[in-house]
ZAMARGU-4260 file (C-alpha; in steps of 0.2 Angstrom, whole numbers, plus 5000, padded with zeros to 4 digits):
<rodrens>
0) 5997/4912/4949 | 6013/4908/4958 | 6022/4892/4954 | 6038/4886/4958 | 6043/4871/4946
5) 6056/4859/4953 | 6074/4866/4946 | 6086/4857/4936 | 6105/4860/4943 | 6117/4865/4932
10) 6135/4858/4931 | 6150/4860/4922 | 6160/4846/4916 | 6175/4848/4905 | 6169/4867/4902
15) 6152/4858/4895 | 6135/4862/4903 | 6126/4846/4912 | 6109/4851/4919 | 6104/4836/4932
20) 6086/4832/4941 | 6084/4818/4952 | 6069/4807/4951 | 6070/4791/4960 | 6051/4788/4956
25) 6055/4774/4941 | 6071/4764/4938 | 6072/4776/4921 | 6085/4788/4917 | 6084/4800/4901
30) 6100/4808/4893 | 6098/4822/4883 | 6112/4829/4870 | 6109/4845/4861 | 6124/4852/4850
35) 6123/4869/4841 | 6126/4870/4822 | 6112/4865/4808 | 6106/4873/4791 | 6105/4889/4799
40) 6125/4890/4802 | 6131/4881/4786 | 6129/4889/4767 | 6116/4882/4756 | 6123/4869/4748
45) 6126/4859/4765 | 6110/4860/4768 | 6103/4843/4761 | 6117/4834/4769 | 6113/4844/4786
50) 6097/4838/4784 | 6101/4821/4783 | 6114/4819/4798 | 6103/4815/4812 | 6094/4803/4801
55) 6110/4793/4796 | 6118/4795/4814 | 6101/4785/4821 | 6101/4774/4806 | 6118/4773/4796
60) 6127/4761/4810 | 6144/4765/4818 | 6161/4763/4810 | 6162/4748/4819 | 6144/4741/4819
65) 6132/4740/4804 | 6115/4748/4805 | 6106/4730/4810 | 6118/4727/4824 | 6114/4746/4830
70) 6095/4743/4831 | 6100/4725/4838 | 6110/4733/4853 | 6097/4744/4856 | 6082/4732/4857
75) 6093/4720/4867 | 6097/4737/4881 | 6078/4740/4880 | 6084/4757/4875 | 6072/4771/4867
80) 6083/4784/4857 | 6078/4796/4846 | 6090/4809/4835 | 6083/4826/4827 | 6088/4842/4822
85) 6081/4859/4818 | 6089/4875/4809 | 6099/4878/4824 | 6105/4862/4830 | 6103/4843/4834
90) 6099/4832/4848 | 6097/4816/4855 | 6087/4811/4867 | 6090/4790/4877 | 6080/4783/4887
95) 6087/4768/4898 | 6085/4756/4913 | 6096/4763/4926 | 6102/4745/4927 | 6109/4746/4910
100) 6114/4765/4908 | 6131/4761/4906 | 6134/4753/4890 | 6118/4763/4885 | 6129/4777/4885
105) 6143/4770/4878 | 6132/4765/4863 | 6126/4783/4861 | 6142/4789/4862 | 6148/4777/4847
110) 6133/4783/4836 | 6137/4801/4840 | 6155/4803/4837 | 6157/4787/4826 | 6145/4788/4814
115) 6146/4775/4800 | 6136/4784/4787 | 6133/4768/4779 | 6130/4770/4758 | 6114/4759/4759
120) 6105/4771/4772 | 6111/4785/4760 | 6102/4781/4747 | 6087/4777/4757 | 6088/4794/4764
125) 6089/4802/4748 | 6076/4790/4739 | 6064/4795/4753 | 6069/4815/4752 | 6068/4815/4732
130) 6050/4807/4733 | 6045/4821/4748 | 6051/4835/4733 | 6040/4827/4720 | 6024/4826/4730
135) 6027/4843/4738 | 6015/4852/4725 | 6003/4837/4730 | 5999/4846/4747 | 5991/4862/4744
140) 5993/4868/4762 | 6013/4863/4764 | 6016/4871/4745 | 6010/4887/4752 | 6018/4888/4768
145) 6036/4884/4759 | 6032/4896/4745 | 6025/4910/4759 | 6041/4907/4768 | 6052/4909/4753
150) 6042/4924/4748 | 6045/4934/4767 | 6063/4927/4770 | 6070/4926/4754 | 6087/4918/4753
155) 6090/4914/4770 | 6088/4897/4779 | 6069/4898/4783 | 6067/4903/4764 | 6078/4890/4757
160) 6066/4877/4745 | 6075/4861/4741 | 6075/4853/4723 | 6079/4837/4716 | 6095/4845/4709
165) 6101/4849/4727 | 6097/4831/4733 | 6100/4821/4717 | 6117/4811/4716 | 6129/4819/4705
170) 6143/4809/4696 | 6161/4815/4703 | 6163/4834/4698 | 6149/4835/4688 | 6139/4853/4688
175) 6150/4856/4704 | 6162/4869/4706 | 6183/4863/4707 | 6184/4864/4724 | 6167/4852/4728
180) 6175/4840/4714 | 6194/4840/4723 | 6187/4837/4740 | 6175/4823/4735 | 6159/4831/4741
185) 6154/4833/4723 | 6139/4822/4729 | 6127/4833/4741 | 6125/4816/4753 | 6145/4813/4749
190) 6153/4805/4762 | 6167/4817/4765 | 6154/4830/4765 | 6145/4821/4778 | 6160/4820/4790
195) 6165/4838/4788 | 6149/4843/4792 | 6149/4831/4807 | 6165/4838/4813 | 6159/4855/4813
200) 6145/4851/4826 | 6148/4835/4833 | 6161/4843/4845 | 6163/4849/4865 | 6160/4869/4862
205) 6143/4866/4854 | 6137/4855/4867 | 6124/4855/4882 | 6121/4838/4891 | 6104/4834/4901
210) 6103/4820/4915 | 6084/4819/4921 | 6078/4803/4932 | 6085/4787/4944 | 6102/4794/4946
215) 6109/4804/4958 | 6122/4817/4956 | 6135/4808/4964 | 6132/4792/4952 | 6129/4805/4935
220) 6145/4814/4937 | 6158/4801/4934 | 6146/4794/4921 | 6145/4809/4911 | 6162/4814/4914
225) 6168/4797/4904 | 6154/4801/4891 | 6161/4819/4888 | 6179/4814/4887 | 6179/4808/4871
230) 6171/4822/4862 | 6185/4832/4853 | 6185/4850/4853 | 6178/4861/4839 | 6191/4862/4825
235) 6184/4883/4822 | 6168/4892/4829 | 6153/4889/4820 | 6147/4906/4809 | 6133/4917/4815
240) 6119/4914/4808 | 6111/4926/4795 | 6098/4939/4799 | 6083/4939/4787 | 6078/4955/4777
245) 6058/4952/4779 | 6048/4957/4762 | 6041/4974/4766 | 6033/4976/4751 | 6016/4967/4752
250) 6007/4962/4737 | 5995/4948/4731 | 6002/4931/4726 | 5994/4918/4717 | 5998/4901/4715
255) 5986/4892/4704 | 5980/4874/4707 | 5966/4867/4703 | 5959/4861/4719 | 5943/4863/4728
260) 5951/4872/4744 | 5960/4887/4741 | 5975/4890/4755 | 5977/4910/4761 | 5989/4916/4771
265) 5990/4935/4777 | 6007/4941/4786 | 6020/4954/4786 | 6035/4956/4798 | 6028/4954/4817
270) 6042/4965/4824 | 6047/4957/4840 | 6060/4943/4845 | 6057/4931/4862 | 6063/4943/4876
275) 6059/4950/4893 | 6051/4964/4887 | 6032/4969/4890 | 6030/4971/4872 | 6033/4952/4870
280) 6022/4946/4882 | 6006/4958/4878 | 6010/4948/4859 | 6008/4933/4867 | 5992/4937/4874
285) 5986/4946/4857 | 5990/4931/4847 | 5979/4920/4858 | 5963/4931/4858 | 5966/4936/4840
290) 5966/4918/4832 | 5978/4907/4840 | 5965/4901/4856 | 5955/4889/4847 | 5937/4890/4846
295) 5933/4908/4857 | 5947/4918/4846 | 5942/4932/4836 | 5947/4926/4821 | 5939/4907/4820
300) 5922/4914/4828 | 5920/4927/4815 | 5927/4916/4798 | 5919/4898/4804 | 5906/4901/4818
305) 5899/4918/4811 | 5901/4916/4793 | 5903/4899/4789 | 5917/4904/4775 | 5930/4890/4783
310) 5930/4876/4792 | 5946/4882/4801 | 5956/4899/4804 | 5970/4904/4815 | 5981/4920/4819
315) 6001/4917/4818 | 6014/4929/4829 | 6031/4919/4827 | 6044/4926/4840 | 6061/4918/4836
320) 6073/4922/4849 | 6089/4932/4835 | 6076/4941/4825 | 6057/4946/4820 | 6046/4934/4815
325) 6030/4935/4805 | 6010/4940/4812 | 5995/4937/4802 | 5981/4926/4798 | 5979/4909/4790
330) 5963/4899/4783 | 5957/4888/4768 | 5939/4890/4760 | 5933/4886/4744 | 5940/4897/4728
335) 5924/4906/4725 | 5923/4913/4745 | 5942/4916/4745 | 5942/4936/4741 | 5927/4937/4754
340) 5940/4928/4765 | 5953/4939/4763 | 5940/4955/4764 | 5934/4947/4782 | 5953/4943/4788
345) 5957/4962/4786 | 5941/4968/4793 | 5946/4957/4808 | 5964/4965/4811 | 5958/4981/4806
350) 5944/4979/4822 | 5958/4971/4833 | 5969/4985/4832 | 5955/4998/4835 | 5951/4997/4852
355) 5957/4984/4867 | 5952/4968/4871 | 5938/4965/4882 | 5943/4961/4900 | 5936/4943/4899
360) 5946/4940/4884 | 5961/4944/4891 | 5958/4935/4908 | 5952/4919/4899 | 5970/4920/4888
365) 5979/4922/4903 | 5969/4906/4912 | 5972/4897/4894 | 5991/4898/4894 | 5994/4899/4914
370) 5987/4883/4917 | 5994/4876/4901 | 6009/4882/4906 | 6010/4869/4922 | 6007/4855/4911
375) 6026/4859/4904 | 6034/4852/4921 | 6025/4837/4924 | 6040/4825/4923 | 6059/4828/4926
380) 6063/4825/4909 | 6052/4840/4904 | 6059/4851/4917 | 6078/4848/4910 | 6073/4848/4892
385) 6066/4865/4895 | 6082/4873/4904 | 6093/4864/4889 | 6080/4873/4876 | 6081/4889/4884
390) 6100/4888/4888 | 6103/4882/4867 | 6094/4899/4862 | 6104/4910/4874 | 6089/4913/4886
395) 6090/4917/4906 | 6092/4904/4916 | 6077/4911/4927 | 6067/4914/4910 | 6052/4901/4912
400) 6047/4908/4928 | 6051/4926/4920 | 6040/4921/4906 | 6025/4915/4919 | 6027/4932/4928
405) 6028/4942/4913 | 6013/4935/4905 | 6002/4940/4918 | 6006/4959/4918 | 5998/4960/4904
410) 5984/4973/4901 | 5970/4978/4888 | 5980/4994/4887 | 5995/4985/4882 | 5987/4975/4870
415) 5982/4988/4860 | 5996/4997/4860 | 6008/4983/4854 | 5994/4978/4840 | 5993/4997/4833
420) 6012/4995/4832 | 6014/4979/4824 | 5999/4973/4816 | 5997/4984/4799 | 5987/4972/4787
425) 5989/4987/4772 | 6007/4980/4773 | 6005/4962/4772 | 6008/4950/4759 | 5994/4940/4754
430) 5996/4922/4744 | 5983/4911/4739 | 5987/4894/4730 | 5971/4886/4724 | 5960/4888/4708
435) 5962/4904/4704 | 5950/4903/4689 | 5937/4902/4703 | 5940/4918/4711 | 5930/4932/4712
440) 5934/4949/4709 | 5942/4962/4718 | 5960/4955/4723 | 5968/4971/4716 | 5962/4980/4731
445) 5974/4974/4741 | 5991/4976/4731 | 5999/4972/4716 | 5992/4954/4709 | 6008/4942/4704
450) 6007/4924/4697 | 6020/4914/4707 | 6027/4899/4700 | 6034/4885/4711 | 6054/4890/4705
455) 6052/4904/4718 | 6049/4916/4702 | 6034/4928/4700 | 6026/4940/4687 | 6013/4954/4685
460) 5996/4950/4679 | 5995/4957/4662 | 5982/4972/4662 | 5965/4966/4661 | 5967/4947/4664
465) 5958/4937/4673 | 5968/4927/4689 | 5963/4912/4682 | 5966/4913/4663
</rodrens>
């Protein structure tokens, strides 16, 4: 398939990359601001404040405007604004009428560069986060994903699980180091901490900007120059995010919970990163055929359609840009069928790596992925956003086109080669979150069995002990 989406042009203003794509079909303009710097660039004790930062920028007012005045201004100008963050950075997306773009940019600049960190907004966020932490164990599925990441990634940002103690307010200097107390950062959400982190992240060298919609570059350039001129230089470079040491020891971990559905996760190191390589492209087709492709996938059809073990089951094969991800299978079933589900998943994985997939499976996967790819370019905003995302991850400017080309070169033989190399069921880690007293026998066949606790610790089952005892 030959597909040539419109390209967002890359410009540079004050050494900041600015992507632009003109689309005059509606009198609307989208402004995107992406900043590098997040949880992965800072020590664990800064994690809660970094997680709160985007919410407080949106809801905590500015130095000159209280939160309700910011909301009133957004309503008056008919603006749509979203602010969010991920492990590696943060973003803001503003949608404005062309005619009110000047005051819209002034407000956006004020919010991003001079946040007010309203004390009441801080406490609202803290209360919501504490309640989320307290309810964490009420959702076995979410609990399972969090604990599995902690098992696999250990003391790495992906594996961090924050507790009430990490978020709760601390009296000045209590249970903190002298340096924190003297700097005014004893509280994990102290204003001094928020301002320090904001200053490290929201600065010029960390910035990528995008403009899409009813604005020519001739009109956009002076607006962007005025918007960017007030961004200060970064005080120092961000730390390089750590590379995780993934768990490779395998084992069976049971987190007992008296619920009627047992969450089952079987996964191990995936061996691949997102990059321009035949192995990466083959892994995308392999994952689709194995379990991410829905009803037609191997995992879904055998676990649900043929055996009726679960309502849903899927594979995962994550491929971050900087380090290898995970490959495996996830499902949920009745406790009495949990061991049967694990046995079947092992069988499916071994079958998958024993022979090439059928030609019709590969053709269907290619058709679905390529056709779905086209819908990622339906609007100027999507195109600009994708280009900015690729730039932020360090991918080539032509990555979107190269991905489409590479995915269409995958053969069944290449899929088999990649699957045999990286899918190793016998070395994967198995986690079950459910009513262990109702599990059948046989889990010890998949490795040493451990009882897992929600603080991340675990201990072996005693010899002869039933998993549910």
